[in-house]
N, C-alpha and C positions, 0 to 999 in steps of 0.2 A: 363286204364285211369290214369291220374295223381292223381286224388283224391282217387283212390283205393290203391295207393302205399303210398302216403303221406297223413297223417290224419291231415290236417290243413285247416283253412278257406281260406287261400291264394290259396292252391291247388284246392279247389273246385271252386273258382272264375275263375282261369285260365282255368280249364276244361270247365266251362260254356262258357267262351269267345271263346274257340276253337270250341265248338259245334255250337255256333251262327255264327262263320265265315264260317263253312262248309254249314250251312243252307242257308246263304246269297249267297254263290257261287252257290249252287244248284238252288236257285230261279232265280239268274241272268242268269244262263245258260238256264233255261227253258223259261224265258221271252224273251230272245233274240235268239230264234230258227231261225227266218227268217234271221238274220245276219249270223248265222252259216251255213245255207243252201246256202246263197250267196257266202260265202267264199269257200265252197266245190265246188260250180259250177265254180268259178274262177280258182281254182286249177285244175279241170278237163280240162278246156278250155286251160290253159297254158301248161299243161302236154302234150297235143296233139301237140302243136306248138314246144315244145322243144324235142320231140321224134326224129325228124330228126337231131337235133344238137347232141343228145346223140349217135345216130347211126354213125354220121360222126366222132365223137371223138373216138368211139370204133374202127372204121375202121382204123383211123390213128395210133392208138396205136397198133393194130394187125399188121399193115404194118411195123411199126418200129421193132416189134418183129421178123417178118420174115426176114427183112434185117439183123438184128443182127445175127440171126441163120445162114444165108447164109455166112456172113463174118467169123464166127467162125468155120465153118465146115472144116474138113480136106481136103486139096487140093490134087487132084490126077492128074496124067498125067506128062508131061514133064515140068521140072523146068529150 
């Protein structure tokens, strides 16, 4: 911590402020657990909807790769 490195009253005050900020964040997170659960539920619901979109994008990307490979291959036969 800062106060263990710097031996001044200012360093001690800054260190206390940092600890208080982390305690406040922990209390805020614990007191708003229902909000966190609702956000996670929304993420799960929308991830299911966008799964089809992701699959379609991956299909189109793989289709482009196949077309590129076909165009770049060595041609055989009569020219």
